[in-house]
N, C-alpha and C positions, 0 to 999 in steps of 0.2 A: 442256462444259469436262471433260468422260470423256474425249472422240477426241482434243482438243489433250493432255491432259495424255498419252497414250498414243504419238502421233504426238514428243512430245518426247522420250520418254522411251526409244521405239526409235530415235532420233539420238541420244541421249547413251551408251546401250549401244551402236549398230554403232560410231560414234567410237570408243568405251572398246574394244573387242574390236579393234577395226582396231591403236590404237594400242599395245595389248598383243602382239598377231602381232606390228610389225614390230620392238618394243624383243625377242620372242625372237628375230628371226629376224635381226635388223641389227647388234645391238647388240655380238653376242659376235665379230663382223667388227672392227665400228666402235673398240672398246676391247679388240683380241686383248692387247695388247705389256701394256695396265695389269692385266688379267684373271691373266695371264701372272706379273704383278711378286708377286701377291699371291696366288697359289697357291706361288709360294717360298719367299717366306716364311711362310705356313700348316703347308707340309711340311718345312719342314726340320729339325725334332725327329723328323718320322717318318722322315725320308732318316739323320738319325745313330743311330734305335735299328736301323733293318734293315741299314746297313753294318758294323753293332758284334755284329748275329747271325751275319751270313754272313761274319764274320770269324772270328769263334770256334769257326765248323765251318768252318774250314777243312781242307785236306788229305781224308784217306778219308772223310769224315763229311761233304762240301760235295755230295754226289751224295742224299741223305737228309736232308740238313738242306731243302734246296730242292723238294723232296717234302712234308716238313710243310710248308714255306712257302705253295706251290700248295694242298697242300689246305685250310690255313686261311685262304688269303685267299677274300675275297668274290667273287660273280660278277664277270668281265671281267677278273680281274687273272692277268695274267703274265710269264713268266719271258725275255726276247729279248734277243737279240744286238745290236750295233750294225748289223749288215749286212743282219740283217732288217727293221731300222726304217728303214732309208734311203729306202727306197722310199715308205716309207706317210707322211712329212713332208715340209717344204718346206726349199729350201737353208739358209735363213736357222735355219731352223728345226735342220738337222742341223748347223750350225755351232757352234749353243746346244750341241745334244747333245754334240758331241764335245770341247767345251770346261769339260765338266762339269757343266752348268745344267739345270733341269727346265723342260721344252717341252710348250704344250698343244697338239691337235690346233685342223684349223681352226674346228672349231666349239664347241671349248672345251667339250668334253663328256669328256673322256677326258687323262690325262695319261703321258708319258714320262720316268721318273727313272732319271741314268745311274748306275749303283755302281762304287767305284775297279776292283773286277777286272771291269770290261768288260762284266755282265751291265746289261740297261735293264728296269726295270719298269715295265709297262703297267700301268693298272688305270681304271678310271672315276672320275672326280669324285664324292666324297660329297654325295649330297644332302641340304639339311636339314630337309626337310618331305618328306612324303607326298603320295598324289596326294588322301587325303582333308582333308588341310589345305591344301594347296591351293582343293581344290573350298569347302572353308567360306571362306577367305578372299574369293574370290572372290565367292560370295555376301553375304561384309557388304558388299563396297564396290559391289554393285550395288542393296541396299536402302537402302548410306546415299545413294546417288545417286536413287536412285529417291523415300525421305524429300525431300532437296534438290530436287529438281525439283516435287515437291506444292507446298512450302514457295513457292517460286518464282511456281509459275506461279499458287498461290493470291492473293500479294499483287498479282500485277500483274492477275490474273480479276476481284479484288474493283472494281480502278482503270476497267478495260473496259467489266465492268458497270453503272457511275454513267456511261462516260460512252455507252454504250448507251442509259439509260435516260432519259438528257438527249435524246437524234436521237431517242426513241421519241414522249417528250413535244411535242419542237420538231415533231415529221412530224403528230404529230394535230390542231396547232393552236396551239399553248400560243406564243407567236414570242419572249416574254420567258425564256424557258427556258434556261439557264447552266448548263455542267457546271464544277463547283466543285471540285478535285481539288488536293492537297498538291500546294507547289513541287518537296517532295520525290520526289514520283513521278515513273515514266522517261516515261510519256506525261504529263506535262506539258505539253511544248511541243504536242503533237498536240492535249488539250483546249485551247489559247489558241488555233490554229489553228480548232477547231468553233465556240468564242464569235466570231472575230472574221468567221465567216463567218455564223453567223446572227444576228449583228447587221447585214452587210448587206442579209441574206436581211429581216431583218424590217426595215430602212427603208425597202428596194427595196418592200415588199410595203405599208407604211404608204403610201408617196407614190405606190402605182397606187392605193391605195383613197381616195387624197384625190384625185388625179382625176379616179380614174370620178366622184366626184361631184361635182366639178366637171364632167367632160363631160355629167352627167346635166340638173345646171345651168341650164349654158349653152344644152342643147338644150330644156331644158321651155319656153323663155319664146319663141324664133321659131316654132316648131310651135306652141303655144298659139295664136299669131297669128296664123299660116297656115290654123287650123281653124276660130278665129275670123271670119275673111276671108271664107276659102270659104263660110260661113255666109251671110255676108253677099249676099255675090254673088248668090246666088238668091233676096234679097229685090227686088223690082222699085225702080228708084231708077231714078234719070236716066242719059244717056249717061259724061255727067263724075262724076258723081259713081262710075260705071262703072269708068272708066278709075283715076281716084284710088286704087279699092279693087286692081286692078289692078298700080299702081305698089308700093303698099302691100307685095303679094304679092310681085311681085320680087323688091325690096329686101330683107324677109326669107330667100327662097331663095339671094340673093346672100350675106346673112349667115351662112348654114347651109355654103354656098359656100366662103365664107371661114376659118370653124370647122372646118371640115374639112381644108381644103388647112394650115392653121396644125398641125391634132394629127399628120397625115403628113408634114410638115416635121420636128416635136419627136421624132417616133415613127423617122421615117431617121437624127436625128443621134443619139439614143439607141443605135443599133446601133453605134456607130464609128465611127475613118477610114476604115472602108472605100469608103466613098459620097463622098470627097473627090478634086476633078478640078482636080487641084494644076496652076496654071498660070504661067509669069511675068508680074505683072501689072503696068502702070506708073500707082504709087501718084497723080500729080498726073491721070491722067484718070479712074482707079476713082472718087475725091472726086466729080471735077468730075459725071461721071458717077449718082453719087446724088445729090448735089446737085441736077443737072437734075431727076430722078427727085420732086422733094420741090419744086419750082418754085410748082406750083400749089397746095399744100395749104401753105405756107408767104404766100405773097400773099392768101389767099383770108383767114386770120387777121389780116391786116397785119404781121407779123412780117417780122425781116431775119435773113438764112441766110448768115453768113462763112466759105468755107474758105478754109483755111490750111496750108500743106504745107509751112512754113516754124518750125516752133514754136519759143520761145525756150526756152533751154536752162532757165529756170526753169519751165517751163510742163508739162512731161511731167515722170510721177510714171512711172518703170521700175524703181524701187532695190529692189522689195521682190521674194523669187523667187517663179517660178508655183509655187501648191501643186497647182493643178487643182479649186481650187473659188472660186467669190466670194467677195468679204471686202468688209466696210465701210472707209469709208478715212475719215484725218482730215487737213484742208488742211495744211499747214506741213511733211511729209516728203517732198518737192519733189528727185530728183536729177536733174543735168544730164545731155542728151542731145546723141548729134550730129545733124546734119546728116540730114535726110529722105534713105531712101535711094530713088534712083527709081523701082526696082524691087524687087519682092519676089516673092515665091513662094507661092500660098494658093489656096485656090477661089475666083473671084471672085465667084459666083454667093452663096455662101454669107456671103461677107463682107461682100458689096453690102447681102445681107438685113438680116444683124447691125447696119449701121449704118442701113438705112431703118426699121429696127425703132424703134432709139433714136430717131431723127428725129422720127416719129411719136410716139413716147411725149414728145420735149421740146412739141411742136407743142401740146401738151395745157396745158400748163402754162408755159410761156413766156409774161412779159411784151411784150417787145419783142424778144430777141434770142437767136439761137440758133449754137451756130459748131461747127463740126465741122474738126479738127485733124489731124495726122500728124504723129511725130517719129521719130527713132532711138533706139532704147533700147541697154543691152548684148548686145556677142553676136551684132548683125546683128538685133536683132528690133522687127519692128515695133509701132510703140504709135498707136492709134487715137483718138481725143476726141470726146465729143461732149456738153459741158453749155449748160447753157441758166439767165435769169435768174427764173426760177420762184420758186416757194416751197421749195424746195428736197424733201427726204423726210428725215424724224424719222430720228436715230442707232437711235434702239430697232428701227425699223423696217428700217431698211438690209440688213439678214442676211437679211431672206424674198423682197427682192423680184421675188427671180430662180426663184422656187419656181413652177412651174405656176399657173393661175387663181387666183393672188395676186395682189390690189386692195388700194391703200390707202383707197380710198374705200369708205365705210360702206354707201352707195349700192349700190355694184356697176352703177352706171351705166354702159350701154355705149359711150355718146358720150364720157366723162371719163377710163374707166378702160380700155378695149378689153374684149377677151375674156381678158385676164392671159395670155395666151401669149408675147408677145414681147420681155421680157425673159428669159425661160426659154428661148427661143431664140438668143438673144444668149449667153446661158451655153455654151449647146452646141455655139456656132460656135467660139467660143473653145479647148472642151476637146477638140474633135474636131482642133482643128491645135496641139494641145499647150499652149495659150496658156492665159486667164486674163480675168478681166476683173472690175472691182472701180468700186464706187459711191462716190465722195466727196461734198464739199462744193466748191463753184465759190466763187473769189472773191465772185461777186456774190449769193451766198447761195443760189442753186440747185444745182440736182443735175448731177455730175460725171461721165462713164461714162468710163472708161479700160476698153482693149482690147489686148491684148499678145501678139504671135504671134509667135514665135518662127522664126530663121530655119530651113528645110526644104529639102532636096536638091530641085532640080529634074528632074521625070522626063524618062526622053529622050524620050518623046514627046510634049514640052513646048510649047504655044504662042507663038506670036510674042506678046509684049509687044502690041502694036496690039490683035491682034486678041484678046489676054483682057481689053483694059479694056474691050470692047466691050458683056461677056459682062456687065458690072455694071449 
């Protein structure tokens, strides 16, 4: 605090000193006429007395009177003729002097007073204070400035110490620490920024911890099965049994590979839109490509997958503004949309991955049908909808389905719940495109996922529409 106080005080003192120096050197020229008028009014009585004194000593006593006047005059007092004064003053001052007016020199430190008989009195202007008094006045000014600075610094330093203590506590691991300052504080906005930052960091760290727990849980089971299977391979068994063991081990290895791939995808998406490869994509071909990839899974479960790129106006919901986060919706708040655009600029691989994740999620719960459709929203947005006729998702659970490793199944069975990363990846795909994803209730009572992708500019090296669609 002392160092800050000294710096601030030096700045104030230097600034004040420069201001005083500027006043002393410049104001006399800036306000020369005004100071002259003031001096004329102040010396009016003095000029009258001096004029009367010289008139009463006219004639033979004039020389003795002038000598006595010089003798009793202060330092710098002298009597001059008008010819002696002319080279010492400016033209305007000389004209005023000839008109019988008192004039000041350029720096207003002395005056010239013309008398009626042609004599000009030159003397220094009287100073109201002495050097000692001026020094005392400046010392009091410096002291008052110092006290003001101390009060100001103490108040703000107290608030900064509170913010510093909050930052130290937060850095030591107390993530719930917040800076509580008065709204009247000048650093209140800074404390609010700190609190917002702390809240975001706390949420990020808690999410990372939750993800680490989920990863640990997901890795533990297949690793345990691998260890158990390797132990069984060492026991004498028939060749058929050995092949079954090997197939089970390969399945566990594939499961681990899928988990690592999902984690890498989610991690890459968390880094933002820097990994986007934007292309001009044919919407029809993209949806057909995704549906073709799911044909075997749908057929194995005796389900029907319908693809529709001519969504009726009442079937697409894009009326809500994109908030950057996933939300749980309710049926009945549908807004009409325009005809599906033929092309849309996006990352086809990521969008296809999101649609595949949604379709795989639907195949686990659908009873008979799954629908994949597209529509056009406001301002050129593309709306992608995946819905099924399954049991749906309770309203209380819709806000958490997009969290990593979150499953609605209490058993956490991978055959029904997967890894719990598919919907988290869908959410990140929508966010990196600047859109959002919502979970609603379908007309059949099942789940209805709505992805909204805003219109993006086509990059200079954008691919042709037919080439982009094949990447799906």
